[in-house]
LUMNUMAR-535313 format. One line per 5 residues: number of its first residue (from 1); their letters; for each residue x, y, z of N, C-alpha, C. Coordinates in Angstrom, 2 decimals, decimal comma. Layout:
# residues N
NUM	A	X Y Z X Y Z X Y Z | ...
***
This chain:
# residues 186
1	MLTTG	-6,87 -21,49 15,25 -5,92 -20,93 14,29 -6,14 -21,59 12,93 | -6,31 -20,81 11,89 -6,50 -21,35 10,55 -5,15 -21,69 9,93 | -5,10 -22,80 9,22 -3,87 -23,17 8,55 -4,02 -23,23 7,04 | -5,25 -23,10 6,54 -5,46 -23,06 5,09 -6,52 -22,03 4,79 | -6,62 -21,68 3,55 -7,62 -20,70 3,14 -7,16 -19,28 3,43
6	AYSLN	-8,08 -18,34 3,30 -7,74 -16,93 3,53 -7,85 -16,64 5,02 | -6,90 -15,90 5,54 -6,97 -15,48 6,93 -6,19 -14,20 7,09 | -6,35 -13,54 8,21 -5,70 -12,26 8,43 -4,51 -12,40 9,36 | -3,48 -11,63 9,10 -2,33 -11,53 9,97 -2,57 -10,33 10,86 | -3,24 -10,56 11,97 -3,54 -9,50 12,92 -4,22 -8,31 12,22
11	MTAKY	-5,00 -8,60 11,18 -5,74 -7,61 10,40 -4,84 -6,60 9,70 | -3,55 -6,89 9,54 -2,68 -5,97 8,82 -2,50 -6,40 7,37 | -2,46 -7,69 7,13 -2,26 -8,18 5,78 -3,02 -9,48 5,64 | -3,70 -9,64 4,53 -4,45 -10,87 4,30 -3,59 -11,82 3,49 | -3,45 -13,05 4,00 -2,71 -14,07 3,30 -3,71 -14,99 2,63
16	ISQSE	-3,47 -15,30 1,37 -4,41 -16,04 0,57 -3,82 -17,40 0,22 | -4,57 -18,47 0,53 -4,20 -19,85 0,17 -2,77 -20,19 0,58 | -2,53 -20,15 1,86 -1,23 -20,53 2,35 -1,39 -21,56 3,45 | -0,33 -22,32 3,70 -0,41 -23,35 4,71 0,17 -22,94 6,05 | 0,94 -21,83 6,10 1,48 -21,44 7,40 0,43 -20,70 8,20
21	PASEP	0,44 -20,88 9,51 -0,57 -20,24 10,36 -0,30 -18,75 10,50 | -1,33 -18,01 10,91 -1,17 -16,58 11,17 -0,24 -16,40 12,34 | 0,55 -15,34 12,31 1,45 -15,05 13,41 1,42 -13,55 13,67 | 2,08 -13,14 14,70 2,11 -11,72 15,02 2,88 -10,98 13,95 | 2,45 -9,78 13,57 3,18 -9,02 12,57 4,51 -8,54 13,14
26	LLPRQ	5,50 -8,40 12,25 6,80 -7,89 12,67 6,72 -6,39 12,92 | 5,84 -5,69 12,23 5,76 -4,24 12,29 4,31 -3,81 12,45 | 4,05 -2,69 13,12 2,67 -2,22 13,28 2,11 -1,65 11,98 | 0,81 -1,65 11,86 0,14 -1,17 10,65 -0,03 0,35 10,65 | 0,20 0,94 9,50 -0,06 2,34 9,25 -0,98 2,39 8,03
31	PNSRQ	-2,31 2,47 8,20 -3,22 2,30 7,06 -3,13 3,42 6,02 | -3,32 3,04 4,78 -3,41 3,96 3,65 -4,45 3,36 2,71 | -5,68 3,79 2,85 -6,78 3,15 2,15 -6,77 3,37 0,65 | -5,97 4,27 0,16 -5,97 4,54 -1,27 -5,14 3,57 -2,09 | -4,16 2,92 -1,49 -3,26 2,11 -2,28 -3,19 0,69 -1,72
36	RILVV	-3,68 -0,24 -2,52 -3,75 -1,64 -2,11 -2,85 -2,46 -3,02 | -2,02 -3,28 -2,40 -1,00 -4,04 -3,12 -1,20 -5,53 -2,89 | -1,02 -6,32 -3,94 -1,01 -7,77 -3,83 0,43 -8,25 -4,03 | 0,98 -8,91 -3,02 2,31 -9,50 -3,08 2,14 -10,97 -3,43 | 2,80 -11,41 -4,51 2,69 -12,79 -4,96 4,10 -13,40 -4,93
41	EDDAL	4,30 -14,33 -4,01 5,64 -14,89 -3,79 5,49 -16,28 -3,16 | 6,17 -17,27 -3,74 6,06 -18,62 -3,19 6,98 -18,86 -2,00 | 8,03 -18,08 -1,84 8,92 -18,21 -0,69 8,28 -17,51 0,50 | 7,93 -18,28 1,53 7,18 -17,75 2,68 7,92 -16,62 3,38 | 9,24 -16,73 3,53 10,00 -15,68 4,22 9,99 -14,38 3,43
46	IRRLN	10,27 -14,45 2,14 10,27 -13,24 1,31 8,87 -12,64 1,26 | 7,86 -13,49 1,12 6,47 -13,01 1,09 6,14 -12,26 2,38 | 6,50 -12,83 3,51 6,19 -12,19 4,79 6,97 -10,88 4,96 | 8,25 -10,88 4,63 9,04 -9,65 4,78 8,53 -8,55 3,87 | 8,27 -8,87 2,60 7,73 -7,86 1,68 6,39 -7,33 2,18
51	TEVLT	5,54 -8,22 2,63 4,22 -7,82 3,12 4,34 -6,93 4,34 | 5,19 -7,30 5,28 5,34 -6,51 6,50 5,95 -5,14 6,22 | 6,96 -5,08 5,36 7,59 -3,80 5,04 6,58 -2,87 4,36 | 5,82 -3,39 3,42 4,83 -2,56 2,73 3,70 -2,15 3,67 | 3,26 -3,06 4,52 2,21 -2,74 5,49 2,70 -1,67 6,46
56	YSGYQ	3,90 -1,83 6,97 4,49 -0,85 7,89 4,58 0,52 7,24 | 4,83 0,54 5,94 4,98 1,79 5,21 3,64 2,42 4,82 | 2,54 1,81 5,21 1,24 2,44 5,04 0,35 1,89 3,96 | 0,78 0,86 3,27 -0,04 0,28 2,21 -0,95 -0,80 2,78 | -2,09 -1,00 2,13 -2,93 -2,17 2,41 -2,37 -3,30 1,57
61	VDAAG	-2,06 -4,42 2,19 -1,37 -5,49 1,48 -2,07 -6,82 1,69 | -2,27 -7,54 0,59 -2,68 -8,93 0,61 -1,52 -9,73 0,05 | -1,43 -11,00 0,41 -0,33 -11,84 -0,07 -0,87 -13,18 -0,56 | -0,25 -13,67 -1,63 -0,62 -14,97 -2,19 0,65 -15,77 -2,42 | 0,55 -17,09 -2,23 1,71 -17,96 -2,35 2,04 -18,40 -3,76
66	DGAAA	1,18 -18,12 -4,72 1,47 -18,44 -6,12 0,51 -17,68 -7,02 | 0,75 -17,78 -8,31 -0,05 -17,03 -9,28 -1,51 -17,45 -9,31 | -1,79 -18,73 -9,06 -3,19 -19,19 -9,08 -3,98 -18,55 -7,94 | -3,42 -18,51 -6,75 -4,09 -17,85 -5,62 -4,23 -16,36 -5,88 | -3,22 -15,78 -6,50 -3,27 -14,35 -6,83 -4,39 -14,08 -7,83
71	WVAIQ	-4,55 -14,94 -8,82 -5,58 -14,75 -9,83 -6,97 -14,75 -9,20 | -7,20 -15,65 -8,25 -8,48 -15,68 -7,53 -8,68 -14,37 -6,77 | -7,63 -13,91 -6,09 -7,73 -12,66 -5,33 -8,03 -11,47 -6,23 | -7,38 -11,41 -7,38 -7,56 -10,29 -8,32 -9,00 -10,25 -8,84 | -9,61 -11,41 -9,00 -10,98 -11,45 -9,47 -11,98 -11,03 -8,40
76	NENYD	-11,57 -11,09 -7,13 -12,47 -10,78 -6,03 -12,18 -9,46 -5,33 | -11,06 -8,86 -5,57 -10,65 -7,63 -4,90 -10,13 -6,63 -5,93 | -10,03 -5,38 -5,52 -9,45 -4,34 -6,36 -8,06 -3,99 -5,83 | -7,08 -4,03 -6,71 -5,70 -3,72 -6,33 -5,18 -2,56 -7,16 | -4,25 -1,83 -6,57 -3,58 -0,74 -7,27 -2,25 -1,17 -7,86
81	LIVTD	-1,72 -2,30 -7,36 -0,39 -2,75 -7,78 -0,23 -4,23 -7,44 | 0,51 -4,93 -8,30 0,90 -6,31 -8,02 2,42 -6,36 -7,98 | 2,97 -6,97 -6,93 4,40 -7,25 -6,83 4,51 -8,76 -6,88 | 5,06 -9,30 -7,98 5,05 -10,75 -8,17 6,41 -11,32 -8,50 | 6,64 -12,53 -8,02 7,76 -13,35 -8,43 7,38 -13,95 -9,77
86	NNMPE	8,30 -14,62 -10,44 7,94 -15,30 -11,67 7,89 -16,81 -11,49 | 8,96 -17,40 -11,00 9,05 -18,86 -10,88 8,30 -19,32 -9,63 | 7,06 -19,76 -9,84 6,21 -20,22 -8,74 5,42 -21,45 -9,19 | 4,99 -22,27 -8,22 4,16 -23,43 -8,59 2,77 -22,97 -9,02 | 2,03 -23,87 -9,62 0,64 -23,65 -10,05 0,53 -22,67 -11,21
91	MTGIE	1,01 -21,44 -11,04 0,93 -20,42 -12,09 2,11 -19,46 -11,90 | 2,91 -19,29 -12,96 4,06 -18,39 -12,88 3,61 -16,93 -12,95 | 4,54 -16,03 -12,70 4,25 -14,61 -12,83 3,87 -14,25 -14,26 | 4,55 -14,83 -15,24 4,22 -14,57 -16,64 2,82 -15,08 -16,96 | 2,47 -16,26 -16,47 1,12 -16,79 -16,70 0,07 -15,91 -16,02
96	LLQSL	0,40 -15,34 -14,88 -0,51 -14,41 -14,22 -0,70 -13,16 -15,08 | 0,38 -12,66 -15,65 0,27 -11,50 -16,56 -0,57 -11,84 -17,79 | -0,41 -13,05 -18,31 -1,21 -13,47 -19,46 -2,69 -13,51 -19,10 | -3,01 -14,01 -17,91 -4,41 -14,04 -17,47 -4,97 -12,63 -17,32 | -4,17 -11,72 -16,78 -4,61 -10,32 -16,67 -4,89 -9,74 -18,06
101	HEARI	-3,99 -10,00 -18,99 -4,15 -9,50 -20,35 -5,41 -10,05 -21,01 | -5,61 -11,37 -20,89 -6,79 -12,00 -21,50 -8,09 -11,48 -20,90 | -8,07 -11,15 -19,62 -9,27 -10,63 -18,95 -9,39 -9,11 -19,10 | -8,44 -8,51 -19,80 -8,42 -7,06 -20,01 -8,41 -6,29 -18,69 | -7,63 -6,82 -17,74 -7,43 -6,15 -16,46 -6,08 -5,45 -16,52
106	SLPVI	-6,12 -4,15 -16,34 -4,91 -3,35 -16,42 -4,47 -2,95 -15,02 | -3,35 -3,50 -14,59 -2,77 -3,19 -13,28 -1,27 -2,99 -13,43 | -0,71 -2,02 -12,71 0,75 -1,93 -12,71 1,35 -3,17 -12,04 | 2,48 -3,63 -12,58 3,12 -4,84 -12,09 4,61 -4,59 -11,87 | 5,08 -5,01 -10,71 6,51 -5,06 -10,42 6,87 -6,53 -10,36
111	MATGT	7,83 -6,95 -11,18 8,29 -8,33 -11,11 9,54 -8,35 -10,25 | 9,44 -9,01 -9,09 10,54 -9,15 -8,15 10,96 -10,61 -8,19 | 12,03 -10,88 -8,89 12,37 -12,27 -9,18 13,88 -12,46 -9,26 | 14,31 -13,70 -9,19 15,73 -14,01 -9,29 16,25 -13,92 -10,72 | 15,39 -14,16 -11,68 15,77 -14,11 -13,10 14,63 -13,47 -13,88
116	IPRDE	14,94 -12,43 -14,62 13,94 -11,76 -15,44 13,66 -12,65 -16,66 | 12,39 -12,99 -16,92 12,05 -13,89 -18,03 12,04 -13,15 -19,38 | 13,20 -12,71 -19,82 13,29 -11,88 -21,03 12,77 -12,59 -22,28 | 13,06 -13,88 -22,43 12,60 -14,61 -23,61 11,08 -14,61 -23,69 | 10,43 -14,89 -22,56 8,96 -14,92 -22,56 8,39 -13,52 -22,81
121	LDRHP	9,01 -12,51 -22,24 8,53 -11,14 -22,46 8,74 -10,71 -23,91 | 9,83 -11,17 -24,53 10,06 -10,86 -25,94 9,03 -11,56 -26,83 | 8,64 -12,81 -26,46 7,64 -13,55 -27,23 6,24 -12,95 -27,07 | 6,00 -12,30 -25,95 4,68 -11,73 -25,66 4,84 -10,25 -25,30 | 5,10 -9,38 -26,29 5,40 -7,98 -25,98 4,23 -7,22 -25,36
126	WLQID	3,02 -7,74 -25,46 1,87 -7,07 -24,85 1,84 -7,25 -23,33 | 2,66 -8,17 -22,81 2,72 -8,34 -21,36 3,61 -7,24 -20,79 | 2,99 -6,36 -20,07 3,71 -5,18 -19,59 4,12 -5,35 -18,13 | 5,39 -5,12 -17,87 5,91 -5,05 -16,51 6,37 -3,61 -16,32 | 5,87 -2,98 -15,28 6,20 -1,58 -15,04 7,58 -1,39 -14,44
131	ATLLK	8,05 -2,38 -13,69 9,39 -2,31 -13,10 9,82 -3,72 -12,73 | 11,13 -3,89 -12,59 11,66 -5,17 -12,14 12,57 -4,94 -10,95 | 12,57 -5,90 -10,05 13,50 -5,94 -8,93 14,19 -7,29 -9,01 | 15,49 -7,29 -9,11 16,24 -8,53 -9,18 16,66 -8,93 -7,76 | 16,31 -10,15 -7,37 16,67 -10,64 -6,05 18,18 -10,88 -5,98
136	PYSYD	18,79 -10,60 -4,86 18,23 -9,99 -3,65 18,14 -8,48 -3,81 | 17,12 -7,89 -3,23 16,94 -6,44 -3,24 16,72 -5,98 -1,81 | 16,92 -4,70 -1,58 16,76 -4,15 -0,22 15,33 -3,65 -0,02 | 14,97 -3,43 1,23 13,66 -2,85 1,54 13,54 -1,48 0,89 | 14,62 -0,71 0,94 14,59 0,62 0,33 14,33 0,55 -1,17
141	ELLAT	14,94 -0,43 -1,84 14,69 -0,60 -3,28 13,25 -0,99 -3,53 | 12,71 -1,89 -2,72 11,31 -2,29 -2,85 10,40 -1,09 -2,67 | 10,59 -0,34 -1,59 9,72 0,81 -1,32 9,83 1,89 -2,38 | 11,04 2,18 -2,83 11,22 3,20 -3,87 10,56 2,77 -5,17 | 10,70 1,50 -5,53 10,08 1,00 -6,77 8,57 1,05 -6,67
146	VKNVL	8,01 0,64 -5,54 6,56 0,69 -5,34 6,07 2,13 -5,44 | 6,74 3,03 -4,76 6,36 4,45 -4,79 6,39 4,99 -6,22 | 7,46 4,71 -6,95 7,59 5,23 -8,31 6,55 4,64 -9,26 | 6,28 3,36 -9,16 5,30 2,73 -10,04 3,90 3,25 -9,73 | 3,55 3,34 -8,45 2,23 3,88 -8,10 2,09 5,34 -8,52
151	HAANR	3,15 6,10 -8,36 3,11 7,50 -8,77 2,89 7,61 -10,29 | 3,63 6,83 -11,06 3,48 6,87 -12,52 2,08 6,41 -12,93 | 1,55 5,39 -12,27 0,23 4,86 -12,63 -0,88 5,85 -12,30 | -0,70 6,62 -11,25 -1,77 7,52 -10,80 -1,56 8,97 -11,19 | -0,44 9,29 -11,80 -0,11 10,67 -12,14 -1,19 11,32 -13,00
156	SAGVF	-1,64 10,63 -14,02 -2,63 11,23 -14,91 -3,99 11,38 -14,25 | -4,29 10,50 -13,30 -5,59 10,57 -12,62 -5,56 11,55 -11,45 | -4,38 11,96 -11,02 -4,25 12,91 -9,92 -4,63 12,33 -8,57 | -4,45 11,01 -8,40 -4,86 10,38 -7,14 -3,70 9,97 -6,26 | -2,49 10,24 -6,63 -1,36 9,75 -5,86 -1,27 10,42 -4,50
161	APPPN	-1,16 9,59 -3,50 -0,93 10,07 -2,13 0,11 9,14 -1,52 | 1,29 9,66 -1,18 2,29 8,77 -0,60 1,81 8,22 0,73 | 2,25 7,01 1,08 1,82 6,45 2,35 2,28 7,33 3,50 | 1,56 7,30 4,64 1,85 8,22 5,72 3,26 8,08 6,30 | 3,85 6,92 6,25 5,16 6,72 6,85 6,28 6,64 5,83
166	WQAQP	6,07 7,12 4,62 7,04 6,89 3,55 8,46 7,24 3,95 | 8,70 8,43 4,49 10,05 8,79 4,90 10,08 9,36 6,31 | 9,03 9,13 7,07 8,95 9,70 8,41 9,96 9,07 9,36 | 10,25 7,80 9,18 11,17 7,13 10,09 11,79 5,95 9,38 | 13,02 5,58 9,80 13,65 4,41 9,16 12,95 3,14 9,59
171	LPRLS	13,05 2,12 8,75 12,50 0,83 9,09 13,30 0,23 10,25 | 12,61 -0,40 11,20 13,35 -1,06 12,27 14,03 -2,31 11,75 | 15,02 -2,77 12,50 15,67 -4,02 12,12 14,68 -5,16 12,36 | 14,55 -6,02 11,38 13,62 -7,14 11,50 14,39 -8,36 11,97 | 13,79 -9,10 12,84 14,38 -10,33 13,32 13,36 -11,43 13,16
176	VGVSA	13,63 -12,38 12,29 12,68 -13,45 12,05 13,30 -14,82 12,30 | 14,41 -14,85 13,03 15,02 -16,13 13,34 15,64 -16,80 12,15 | 16,24 -16,03 11,26 16,84 -16,57 10,05 18,30 -16,16 10,03 | 19,17 -17,07 9,63 20,60 -16,74 9,58 20,90 -15,87 8,38 | 22,03 -15,20 8,45 22,47 -14,33 7,35 22,65 -15,14 6,06
181	DEIRS	23,11 -16,39 6,17 23,27 -17,23 4,99 21,95 -17,53 4,31 | 20,89 -17,76 5,09 19,56 -18,01 4,53 19,03 -16,77 3,81 | 19,27 -15,60 4,36 18,81 -14,36 3,74 19,55 -14,13 2,44 | 20,88 -14,36 2,44 21,65 -14,16 1,21 21,25 -15,13 0,12 | 20,70 -16,28 0,48 20,38 -17,30 -0,51 19,17 -16,96 -1,37
186	F	18,33 -16,01 -0,94 17,17 -15,70 -1,79 17,59 -14,65 -2,75
***
């Protein structure tokens, strides 16, 4: 069992530069090869839940524990969307956006964070965030935001294809051994 470096979560989602070991996925994979998402979140529980919900809904998902690991992944892989937190060690979400801008990499970005960094965004108006999700948010809010951002990004190119399970069935209840108080705290 790998505990560092890149490894696969039962081949459903790739976790990048994390210390927790691979475990069984909460939900089965429904592949959608057209839309690949990078989830960037330092909180392991939120990262895993977001990754599993998106994977279950048909997206190809990679996950990184901070902006620095995400930056490495972006340089080595092609993504259709980034869902990132802002307050993270090593490299914040804003610093990740600055790196994208400096490298002239254009990707849609959803910032899913506890506090929107309005001051930094005002100081750097060229840093574009396509949507924001304020924590705590629901799975439905996450999925709807992802769908809308991907649709807007691909509308002009005519490549949008909703994931196969988008509204076919409700998400099952997830049980990850966490109390309701711990979930409310994020």
